[in-house]
N, C-alpha and C positions, 0 to 999 in steps of 0.2 A: 504494500500500500504506500502510495506517495505521501510525502510530508506536506503539510499545509504551511502557508505563509505565517499563520498564527503560531504554529509550533516553532518555526524558525525564529520569529520575533521573541518568543518565550525563551528560547535558548540564548539569544543575544542579550537578554536581560541578565545573564550571569557574567557578562563581560563589563567590567567597570573602568571608567576613566580614573586613572590613579590620582589625579590632582583633586578632582571633585568627589571621588568615591561614590559616584552615581553611575547607574548602568547606561549603556549606549542608547537604549530605547527611550528611557525617561529623558535623557538629555537631547533627544531629537537628532542623534548622530547617524541613525539608520535612514538613508535616503531612499533605498529601493531594495526589494527582495523579489527575486524571480525564481520560482520553483518549476523546473521542467523535468518531470519524471523523478529520477534519483539524483539529479544535479541541481544545485542551488547557486545562483549568482547573487551577490549582494554588493551594494554600494554604500559605503559609510564615510563619514568625515570625522574629524577630530576637533577639539575645541581650539587648537592652535596648529597652524601648519609647521611650527617649529617643535612640535612634540618630540621629545627625545626617545619615547618608547613607541613610536608609530608602528614600526615593524612588529613589535611584540603584541600590540593591540590587534593588528590585522591577523596575526597568527592565532591569537586567542579566539577571535571571532570565527575564523575558519574551523578551529577545533570544536567550538561550541556548536556550530552548524552540523559538523560531521557527527556529533553526538545525537542528533535527532534521528529517530527511527525512520527508515526509508530513504535516508540521504547517503549516497555512496561517494559523491564528489562535491566539493564546494570551492568557489572562488570568490574572495572578498577583494573588491577594488576600493582603493582609497581615493577620495575626490575632495576637492575644495571649491567645487563649482556647483551650486552657489556656496559662498563661504558660510560657515556655521555662525549663528548669532544666538545669544541667550533667548531670543524670542521663540526658538524652536523647542525650548524646554516646555513641558506641560505647565499650564498656568498655576496649578496647585503647587507644584514643586518650585516653580519660579518664585512664587509668593513666600514659600517657607525659606527660600534662600535669600530673601530680601531683594530680589531683582525686579 
């Protein structure tokens, strides 16, 4: 059975931005998820293009997606187009952060 976009997003909730200690989904860093059979393509961003752990976060995201039942292969692409802004964070979380 093929994975769903929701299952992939749930898996990506286990990957946290080390600076803010919040997950990629809550921060609005997941731009796109495409499930095609047993393969998943995802586009994510980071809070800063200068993030020193960018490669590690991409790797953690791929590993999280590969942990989803029904996923055999995954490719996570890093993008900064459009650039991430705090407005992408859900309003409730943004409020709790004082943003």
